[in-house]
PyMOL Python script that loads the backbone (N, CA, C, O; Angstrom):
from pymol import cmd

cmd.read_pdbstr("""\
ATOM      1  N   UNK A   1     -23.785  10.909  -9.542  1.00  0.00           N
ATOM      2  CA  UNK A   1     -22.637  10.053  -9.361  1.00  0.00           C
ATOM      3  C   UNK A   1     -21.495  10.540 -10.251  1.00  0.00           C
ATOM      4  O   UNK A   1     -21.729  10.929 -11.395  1.00  0.00           O
ATOM      5  N   UNK A   2     -20.256  10.523  -9.736  1.00  0.00           N
ATOM      6  CA  UNK A   2     -19.104  10.974 -10.496  1.00  0.00           C
ATOM      7  C   UNK A   2     -18.629   9.877 -11.445  1.00  0.00           C
ATOM      8  O   UNK A   2     -18.740   8.691 -11.132  1.00  0.00           O
ATOM      9  N   UNK A   3     -18.108  10.264 -12.587  1.00  0.00           N
ATOM     10  CA  UNK A   3     -17.548   9.252 -13.487  1.00  0.00           C
ATOM     11  C   UNK A   3     -16.273   8.657 -12.895  1.00  0.00           C
ATOM     12  O   UNK A   3     -15.476   9.371 -12.287  1.00  0.00           O
ATOM     13  N   UNK A   4     -16.084   7.368 -13.070  1.00  0.00           N
ATOM     14  CA  UNK A   4     -14.937   6.686 -12.475  1.00  0.00           C
ATOM     15  C   UNK A   4     -13.625   6.997 -13.185  1.00  0.00           C
ATOM     16  O   UNK A   4     -12.557   6.724 -12.638  1.00  0.00           O
ATOM     17  N   UNK A   5     -13.678   7.558 -14.387  1.00  0.00           N
ATOM     18  CA  UNK A   5     -12.471   7.862 -15.148  1.00  0.00           C
ATOM     19  C   UNK A   5     -11.793   9.141 -14.669  1.00  0.00           C
ATOM     20  O   UNK A   5     -10.666   9.420 -15.078  1.00  0.00           O
ATOM     21  N   UNK A   6     -12.442   9.922 -13.819  1.00  0.00           N
ATOM     22  CA  UNK A   6     -11.839  11.171 -13.356  1.00  0.00           C
ATOM     23  C   UNK A   6     -10.767  10.892 -12.301  1.00  0.00           C
ATOM     24  O   UNK A   6     -10.692   9.802 -11.734  1.00  0.00           O
ATOM     25  N   UNK A   7      -9.950  11.902 -12.060  1.00  0.00           N
ATOM     26  CA  UNK A   7      -8.873  11.780 -11.083  1.00  0.00           C
ATOM     27  C   UNK A   7      -9.467  11.717  -9.673  1.00  0.00           C
ATOM     28  O   UNK A   7     -10.401  12.459  -9.367  1.00  0.00           O
ATOM     29  N   UNK A   8      -8.941  10.849  -8.816  1.00  0.00           N
ATOM     30  CA  UNK A   8      -9.455  10.776  -7.440  1.00  0.00           C
ATOM     31  C   UNK A   8      -9.304  12.110  -6.711  1.00  0.00           C
ATOM     32  O   UNK A   8      -8.312  12.815  -6.899  1.00  0.00           O
ATOM     33  N   UNK A   9     -10.270  12.447  -5.896  1.00  0.00           N
ATOM     34  CA  UNK A   9     -10.261  13.726  -5.188  1.00  0.00           C
ATOM     35  C   UNK A   9      -9.105  13.852  -4.212  1.00  0.00           C
ATOM     36  O   UNK A   9      -8.681  14.970  -3.919  1.00  0.00           O
ATOM     37  N   UNK A  10      -8.591  12.772  -3.710  1.00  0.00           N
ATOM     38  CA  UNK A  10      -7.549  12.844  -2.689  1.00  0.00           C
ATOM     39  C   UNK A  10      -6.175  13.195  -3.256  1.00  0.00           C
ATOM     40  O   UNK A  10      -5.252  13.442  -2.480  1.00  0.00           O
ATOM     41  N   UNK A  11      -6.007  13.226  -4.558  1.00  0.00           N
ATOM     42  CA  UNK A  11      -4.717  13.593  -5.131  1.00  0.00           C
ATOM     43  C   UNK A  11      -4.451  15.088  -5.020  1.00  0.00           C
ATOM     44  O   UNK A  11      -3.316  15.525  -5.209  1.00  0.00           O
ATOM     45  N   UNK A  12      -5.462  15.870  -4.720  1.00  0.00           N
ATOM     46  CA  UNK A  12      -5.302  17.308  -4.573  1.00  0.00           C
ATOM     47  C   UNK A  12      -4.932  17.716  -3.151  1.00  0.00           C
ATOM     48  O   UNK A  12      -4.660  18.891  -2.903  1.00  0.00           O
ATOM     49  N   UNK A  13      -4.916  16.794  -2.236  1.00  0.00           N
ATOM     50  CA  UNK A  13      -4.628  17.115  -0.838  1.00  0.00           C
ATOM     51  C   UNK A  13      -3.142  17.382  -0.629  1.00  0.00           C
ATOM     52  O   UNK A  13      -2.304  16.765  -1.287  1.00  0.00           O
ATOM     53  N   UNK A  14      -2.806  18.306   0.291  1.00  0.00           N
ATOM     54  CA  UNK A  14      -1.391  18.553   0.586  1.00  0.00           C
ATOM     55  C   UNK A  14      -0.770  17.354   1.298  1.00  0.00           C
ATOM     56  O   UNK A  14      -1.464  16.605   1.985  1.00  0.00           O
ATOM     57  N   UNK A  15       0.521  17.181   1.132  1.00  0.00           N
ATOM     58  CA  UNK A  15       1.227  16.077   1.776  1.00  0.00           C
ATOM     59  C   UNK A  15       2.431  16.595   2.547  1.00  0.00           C
ATOM     60  O   UNK A  15       2.930  17.692   2.298  1.00  0.00           O
ATOM     61  N   UNK A  16       2.884  15.776   3.490  1.00  0.00           N
ATOM     62  CA  UNK A  16       4.092  16.042   4.275  1.00  0.00           C
ATOM     63  C   UNK A  16       4.835  14.731   4.438  1.00  0.00           C
ATOM     64  O   UNK A  16       4.285  13.662   4.171  1.00  0.00           O
ATOM     65  N   UNK A  17       6.084  14.808   4.876  1.00  0.00           N
ATOM     66  CA  UNK A  17       6.848  13.614   5.206  1.00  0.00           C
ATOM     67  C   UNK A  17       6.850  13.456   6.719  1.00  0.00           C
ATOM     68  O   UNK A  17       7.046  14.427   7.450  1.00  0.00           O
ATOM     69  N   UNK A  18       6.632  12.241   7.183  1.00  0.00           N
ATOM     70  CA  UNK A  18       6.617  11.949   8.611  1.00  0.00           C
ATOM     71  C   UNK A  18       8.007  12.196   9.186  1.00  0.00           C
ATOM     72  O   UNK A  18       9.005  11.784   8.595  1.00  0.00           O
ATOM     73  N   UNK A  19       8.078  12.863  10.329  1.00  0.00           N
ATOM     74  CA  UNK A  19       9.357  13.184  10.964  1.00  0.00           C
ATOM     75  C   UNK A  19      10.037  11.950  11.544  1.00  0.00           C
ATOM     76  O   UNK A  19      11.237  11.987  11.814  1.00  0.00           O
ATOM     77  N   UNK A  20       9.307  10.866  11.742  1.00  0.00           N
ATOM     78  CA  UNK A  20       9.907   9.660  12.310  1.00  0.00           C
ATOM     79  C   UNK A  20      10.235   8.625  11.234  1.00  0.00           C
ATOM     80  O   UNK A  20      11.383   8.191  11.132  1.00  0.00           O
ATOM     81  N   UNK A  21       9.261   8.231  10.442  1.00  0.00           N
ATOM     82  CA  UNK A  21       9.484   7.151   9.471  1.00  0.00           C
ATOM     83  C   UNK A  21       9.845   7.643   8.078  1.00  0.00           C
ATOM     84  O   UNK A  21      10.355   6.873   7.265  1.00  0.00           O
ATOM     85  N   UNK A  22       9.586   8.919   7.789  1.00  0.00           N
ATOM     86  CA  UNK A  22       9.939   9.479   6.494  1.00  0.00           C
ATOM     87  C   UNK A  22       8.948   9.209   5.378  1.00  0.00           C
ATOM     88  O   UNK A  22       9.179   9.618   4.241  1.00  0.00           O
ATOM     89  N   UNK A  23       7.858   8.534   5.675  1.00  0.00           N
ATOM     90  CA  UNK A  23       6.850   8.241   4.652  1.00  0.00           C
ATOM     91  C   UNK A  23       5.969   9.460   4.419  1.00  0.00           C
ATOM     92  O   UNK A  23       5.722  10.230   5.347  1.00  0.00           O
ATOM     93  N   UNK A  24       5.493   9.646   3.190  1.00  0.00           N
ATOM     94  CA  UNK A  24       4.573  10.750   2.920  1.00  0.00           C
ATOM     95  C   UNK A  24       3.178  10.436   3.474  1.00  0.00           C
ATOM     96  O   UNK A  24       2.734   9.288   3.465  1.00  0.00           O
ATOM     97  N   UNK A  25       2.508  11.472   3.949  1.00  0.00           N
ATOM     98  CA  UNK A  25       1.121  11.314   4.387  1.00  0.00           C
ATOM     99  C   UNK A  25       0.336  12.535   3.967  1.00  0.00           C
ATOM    100  O   UNK A  25       0.898  13.612   3.768  1.00  0.00           O
ATOM    101  N   UNK A  26      -0.973  12.360   3.833  1.00  0.00           N
ATOM    102  CA  UNK A  26      -1.845  13.411   3.321  1.00  0.00           C
ATOM    103  C   UNK A  26      -2.649  14.079   4.425  1.00  0.00           C
ATOM    104  O   UNK A  26      -2.866  13.529   5.505  1.00  0.00           O
ATOM    105  N   UNK A  27      -3.082  15.295   4.097  1.00  0.00           N
ATOM    106  CA  UNK A  27      -3.953  16.072   4.961  1.00  0.00           C
ATOM    107  C   UNK A  27      -5.223  15.298   5.258  1.00  0.00           C
ATOM    108  O   UNK A  27      -5.764  14.604   4.398  1.00  0.00           O
ATOM    109  N   UNK A  28      -5.688  15.430   6.488  1.00  0.00           N
ATOM    110  CA  UNK A  28      -6.964  14.824   6.884  1.00  0.00           C
ATOM    111  C   UNK A  28      -7.852  15.906   7.479  1.00  0.00           C
ATOM    112  O   UNK A  28      -7.362  16.892   8.029  1.00  0.00           O
ATOM    113  N   UNK A  29      -9.140  15.718   7.367  1.00  0.00           N
ATOM    114  CA  UNK A  29     -10.077  16.715   7.868  1.00  0.00           C
ATOM    115  C   UNK A  29      -9.871  17.004   9.357  1.00  0.00           C
ATOM    116  O   UNK A  29     -10.013  18.149   9.786  1.00  0.00           O
ATOM    117  N   UNK A  30      -9.542  15.994  10.138  1.00  0.00           N
ATOM    118  CA  UNK A  30      -9.373  16.214  11.585  1.00  0.00           C
ATOM    119  C   UNK A  30      -8.156  17.097  11.899  1.00  0.00           C
ATOM    120  O   UNK A  30      -8.037  17.622  13.006  1.00  0.00           O
ATOM    121  N   UNK A  31      -7.248  17.258  10.911  1.00  0.00           N
ATOM    122  CA  UNK A  31      -6.066  18.113  11.092  1.00  0.00           C
ATOM    123  C   UNK A  31      -6.274  19.505  10.514  1.00  0.00           C
ATOM    124  O   UNK A  31      -5.316  20.272  10.410  1.00  0.00           O
ATOM    125  N   UNK A  32      -7.495  19.849  10.137  1.00  0.00           N
ATOM    126  CA  UNK A  32      -7.775  21.106   9.453  1.00  0.00           C
ATOM    127  C   UNK A  32      -7.230  22.317  10.219  1.00  0.00           C
ATOM    128  O   UNK A  32      -6.606  23.193   9.620  1.00  0.00           O
ATOM    129  N   UNK A  33      -7.455  22.372  11.511  1.00  0.00           N
ATOM    130  CA  UNK A  33      -7.052  23.529  12.311  1.00  0.00           C
ATOM    131  C   UNK A  33      -5.581  23.495  12.727  1.00  0.00           C
ATOM    132  O   UNK A  33      -5.023  24.528  13.098  1.00  0.00           O
ATOM    133  N   UNK A  34      -4.946  22.324  12.670  1.00  0.00           N
ATOM    134  CA  UNK A  34      -3.576  22.201  13.183  1.00  0.00           C
ATOM    135  C   UNK A  34      -2.590  21.627  12.162  1.00  0.00           C
ATOM    136  O   UNK A  34      -1.541  21.110  12.548  1.00  0.00           O
ATOM    137  N   UNK A  35      -2.904  21.709  10.883  1.00  0.00           N
ATOM    138  CA  UNK A  35      -2.078  21.075   9.851  1.00  0.00           C
ATOM    139  C   UNK A  35      -0.619  21.550   9.903  1.00  0.00           C
ATOM    140  O   UNK A  35       0.285  20.754   9.649  1.00  0.00           O
ATOM    141  N   UNK A  36      -0.373  22.794  10.218  1.00  0.00           N
ATOM    142  CA  UNK A  36       1.002  23.311  10.282  1.00  0.00           C
ATOM    143  C   UNK A  36       1.808  22.641  11.394  1.00  0.00           C
ATOM    144  O   UNK A  36       3.031  22.549  11.287  1.00  0.00           O
ATOM    145  N   UNK A  37       1.157  22.175  12.450  1.00  0.00           N
ATOM    146  CA  UNK A  37       1.856  21.561  13.575  1.00  0.00           C
ATOM    147  C   UNK A  37       1.992  20.038  13.468  1.00  0.00           C
ATOM    148  O   UNK A  37       2.753  19.435  14.225  1.00  0.00           O
ATOM    149  N   UNK A  38       1.272  19.417  12.549  1.00  0.00           N
ATOM    150  CA  UNK A  38       1.307  17.957  12.404  1.00  0.00           C
ATOM    151  C   UNK A  38       2.665  17.546  11.864  1.00  0.00           C
ATOM    152  O   UNK A  38       3.113  18.060  10.839  1.00  0.00           O
ATOM    153  N   UNK A  39       3.341  16.594  12.572  1.00  0.00           N
ATOM    154  CA  UNK A  39       4.672  16.144  12.162  1.00  0.00           C
ATOM    155  C   UNK A  39       4.735  14.651  11.877  1.00  0.00           C
ATOM    156  O   UNK A  39       5.614  14.193  11.147  1.00  0.00           O
ATOM    157  N   UNK A  40       3.814  13.896  12.447  1.00  0.00           N
ATOM    158  CA  UNK A  40       3.870  12.434  12.349  1.00  0.00           C
ATOM    159  C   UNK A  40       2.651  11.894  11.619  1.00  0.00           C
ATOM    160  O   UNK A  40       1.561  12.458  11.712  1.00  0.00           O
ATOM    161  N   UNK A  41       2.842  10.784  10.883  1.00  0.00           N
ATOM    162  CA  UNK A  41       1.757  10.213  10.091  1.00  0.00           C
ATOM    163  C   UNK A  41       0.767   9.422  10.936  1.00  0.00           C
ATOM    164  O   UNK A  41      -0.369   9.209  10.513  1.00  0.00           O
ATOM    165  N   UNK A  42       1.182   8.980  12.130  1.00  0.00           N
ATOM    166  CA  UNK A  42       0.304   8.135  12.940  1.00  0.00           C
ATOM    167  C   UNK A  42       0.637   8.284  14.418  1.00  0.00           C
ATOM    168  O   UNK A  42       1.665   8.853  14.785  1.00  0.00           O
ATOM    169  N   UNK A  43      -0.247   7.764  15.254  1.00  0.00           N
ATOM    170  CA  UNK A  43       0.019   7.738  16.692  1.00  0.00           C
ATOM    171  C   UNK A  43       1.230   6.869  16.996  1.00  0.00           C
ATOM    172  O   UNK A  43       1.999   7.171  17.908  1.00  0.00           O
ATOM    173  N   UNK A  44       1.401   5.805  16.247  1.00  0.00           N
ATOM    174  CA  UNK A  44       2.542   4.913  16.458  1.00  0.00           C
ATOM    175  C   UNK A  44       3.870   5.652  16.231  1.00  0.00           C
ATOM    176  O   UNK A  44       4.785   5.535  17.046  1.00  0.00           O
ATOM    177  N   UNK A  45       3.980   6.395  15.153  1.00  0.00           N
ATOM    178  CA  UNK A  45       5.207   7.155  14.893  1.00  0.00           C
ATOM    179  C   UNK A  45       5.408   8.241  15.948  1.00  0.00           C
ATOM    180  O   UNK A  45       6.532   8.475  16.392  1.00  0.00           O
ATOM    181  N   UNK A  46       4.333   8.897  16.347  1.00  0.00           N
ATOM    182  CA  UNK A  46       4.446   9.955  17.354  1.00  0.00           C
ATOM    183  C   UNK A  46       4.934   9.403  18.683  1.00  0.00           C
ATOM    184  O   UNK A  46       5.801   9.997  19.323  1.00  0.00           O
ATOM    185  N   UNK A  47       4.384   8.270  19.101  1.00  0.00           N
ATOM    186  CA  UNK A  47       4.800   7.694  20.378  1.00  0.00           C
ATOM    187  C   UNK A  47       6.190   7.076  20.282  1.00  0.00           C
ATOM    188  O   UNK A  47       6.945   7.113  21.254  1.00  0.00           O
ATOM    189  N   UNK A  48       6.543   6.509  19.132  1.00  0.00           N
ATOM    190  CA  UNK A  48       7.878   5.937  18.956  1.00  0.00           C
ATOM    191  C   UNK A  48       8.947   7.022  18.963  1.00  0.00           C
ATOM    192  O   UNK A  48      10.043   6.806  19.479  1.00  0.00           O
ATOM    193  N   UNK A  49       8.644   8.175  18.402  1.00  0.00           N
ATOM    194  CA  UNK A  49       9.608   9.269  18.344  1.00  0.00           C
ATOM    195  C   UNK A  49       9.882   9.831  19.734  1.00  0.00           C
ATOM    196  O   UNK A  49      10.929  10.438  19.960  1.00  0.00           O
ATOM    197  N   UNK A  50       8.969   9.639  20.651  1.00  0.00           N
ATOM    198  CA  UNK A  50       9.116  10.200  21.996  1.00  0.00           C
ATOM    199  C   UNK A  50       9.800   9.259  22.988  1.00  0.00           C
ATOM    200  O   UNK A  50       9.985   9.626  24.148  1.00  0.00           O
ATOM    201  N   UNK A  51      10.177   8.057  22.557  1.00  0.00           N
ATOM    202  CA  UNK A  51      10.853   7.136  23.467  1.00  0.00           C
ATOM    203  C   UNK A  51      12.280   7.616  23.709  1.00  0.00           C
ATOM    204  O   UNK A  51      12.891   8.186  22.806  1.00  0.00           O
ATOM    205  N   UNK A  52      12.821   7.400  24.898  1.00  0.00           N
ATOM    206  CA  UNK A  52      14.169   7.886  25.221  1.00  0.00           C
ATOM    207  C   UNK A  52      15.250   7.367  24.279  1.00  0.00           C
ATOM    208  O   UNK A  52      16.165   8.114  23.931  1.00  0.00           O
ATOM    209  N   UNK A  53      15.169   6.110  23.859  1.00  0.00           N
ATOM    210  CA  UNK A  53      16.213   5.578  22.974  1.00  0.00           C
ATOM    211  C   UNK A  53      16.212   6.269  21.618  1.00  0.00           C
ATOM    212  O   UNK A  53      17.275   6.482  21.036  1.00  0.00           O
ATOM    213  N   UNK A  54      15.033   6.622  21.103  1.00  0.00           N
ATOM    214  CA  UNK A  54      14.976   7.328  19.829  1.00  0.00           C
ATOM    215  C   UNK A  54      15.397   8.775  19.968  1.00  0.00           C
ATOM    216  O   UNK A  54      15.951   9.346  19.028  1.00  0.00           O
ATOM    217  N   UNK A  55      15.150   9.378  21.109  1.00  0.00           N
ATOM    218  CA  UNK A  55      15.620  10.742  21.337  1.00  0.00           C
ATOM    219  C   UNK A  55      17.141  10.782  21.353  1.00  0.00           C
ATOM    220  O   UNK A  55      17.746  11.682  20.769  1.00  0.00           O
ATOM    221  N   UNK A  56      17.766   9.801  22.025  1.00  0.00           N
ATOM    222  CA  UNK A  56      19.237   9.742  22.057  1.00  0.00           C
ATOM    223  C   UNK A  56      19.787   9.538  20.655  1.00  0.00           C
ATOM    224  O   UNK A  56      20.756  10.189  20.263  1.00  0.00           O
ATOM    225  N   UNK A  57      19.173   8.638  19.900  1.00  0.00           N
ATOM    226  CA  UNK A  57      19.643   8.340  18.547  1.00  0.00           C
ATOM    227  C   UNK A  57      19.567   9.580  17.671  1.00  0.00           C
ATOM    228  O   UNK A  57      20.500   9.860  16.918  1.00  0.00           O
ATOM    229  N   UNK A  58      18.479  10.323  17.756  1.00  0.00           N
ATOM    230  CA  UNK A  58      18.330  11.526  16.939  1.00  0.00           C
ATOM    231  C   UNK A  58      19.317  12.591  17.370  1.00  0.00           C
ATOM    232  O   UNK A  58      19.860  13.305  16.526  1.00  0.00           O
ATOM    233  N   UNK A  59      19.562  12.714  18.668  1.00  0.00           N
ATOM    234  CA  UNK A  59      20.509  13.710  19.163  1.00  0.00           C
ATOM    235  C   UNK A  59      21.925  13.387  18.693  1.00  0.00           C
ATOM    236  O   UNK A  59      22.665  14.284  18.289  1.00  0.00           O
ATOM    237  N   UNK A  60      22.304  12.118  18.742  1.00  0.00           N
ATOM    238  CA  UNK A  60      23.655  11.743  18.323  1.00  0.00           C
ATOM    239  C   UNK A  60      23.806  11.870  16.814  1.00  0.00           C
ATOM    240  O   UNK A  60      24.874  12.262  16.343  1.00  0.00           O
ATOM    241  N   UNK A  61      22.774  11.552  16.042  1.00  0.00           N
ATOM    242  CA  UNK A  61      22.880  11.669  14.587  1.00  0.00           C
ATOM    243  C   UNK A  61      22.931  13.131  14.161  1.00  0.00           C
ATOM    244  O   UNK A  61      23.606  13.450  13.182  1.00  0.00           O
ATOM    245  N   UNK A  62      22.247  14.026  14.856  1.00  0.00           N
ATOM    246  CA  UNK A  62      22.299  15.428  14.496  1.00  0.00           C
ATOM    247  C   UNK A  62      23.642  16.028  14.888  1.00  0.00           C
ATOM    248  O   UNK A  62      24.132  16.915  14.189  1.00  0.00           O
ATOM    249  N   UNK A  63      24.264  15.572  15.994  1.00  0.00           N
ATOM    250  CA  UNK A  63      25.574  16.086  16.359  1.00  0.00           C
ATOM    251  C   UNK A  63      26.644  15.562  15.418  1.00  0.00           C
ATOM    252  O   UNK A  63      27.627  16.257  15.159  1.00  0.00           O
ATOM    253  N   UNK A  64      26.475  14.342  14.897  1.00  0.00           N
ATOM    254  CA  UNK A  64      27.402  13.801  13.909  1.00  0.00           C
ATOM    255  C   UNK A  64      27.293  14.581  12.614  1.00  0.00           C
ATOM    256  O   UNK A  64      28.301  14.810  11.945  1.00  0.00           O
ATOM    257  N   UNK A  65      26.110  14.986  12.254  1.00  0.00           N
ATOM    258  CA  UNK A  65      25.920  15.763  11.028  1.00  0.00           C
ATOM    259  C   UNK A  65      26.563  17.137  11.156  1.00  0.00           C
ATOM    260  O   UNK A  65      27.057  17.683  10.169  1.00  0.00           O
ATOM    261  N   UNK A  66      26.562  17.704  12.365  1.00  0.00           N
ATOM    262  CA  UNK A  66      27.195  18.993  12.587  1.00  0.00           C
ATOM    263  C   UNK A  66      28.713  18.898  12.491  1.00  0.00           C
ATOM    264  O   UNK A  66      29.365  19.865  12.098  1.00  0.00           O
ATOM    265  N   UNK A  67      29.283  17.752  12.842  1.00  0.00           N
ATOM    266  CA  UNK A  67      30.738  17.579  12.860  1.00  0.00           C
ATOM    267  C   UNK A  67      31.299  17.097  11.535  1.00  0.00           C
ATOM    268  O   UNK A  67      32.518  16.997  11.397  1.00  0.00           O
ATOM    269  N   UNK A  68      30.457  16.794  10.555  1.00  0.00           N
ATOM    270  CA  UNK A  68      30.957  16.287   9.281  1.00  0.00           C
ATOM    271  C   UNK A  68      31.641  17.400   8.497  1.00  0.00           C
ATOM    272  O   UNK A  68      31.241  18.559   8.606  1.00  0.00           O
ATOM    273  N   UNK A  69      32.671  17.072   7.702  1.00  0.00           N
ATOM    274  CA  UNK A  69      33.435  18.115   6.978  1.00  0.00           C
ATOM    275  C   UNK A  69      32.675  18.756   5.865  1.00  0.00           C
ATOM    276  O   UNK A  69      33.201  19.639   5.187  1.00  0.00           O
TER     277      UNK A  69
END
""", "prot")
cmd.dss("prot")
cmd.show_as("cartoon", "prot")
cmd.util.cbc("prot")
cmd.orient("prot")
């Protein structure tokens, strides 16, 4: 049994920021083969990012960022 005073094992895992909500999320074993392609922290964020209204919002915000001085 490991001593409880040691650092949790999950603090060594790589993290990314979710492309939809911006929250940090950690590597999971099921993403081992595709970690470079993972962009969203959950199925909910992935499906929300693919809705037409969110696509329009992201397109307009990126074009506004291009036009800023």
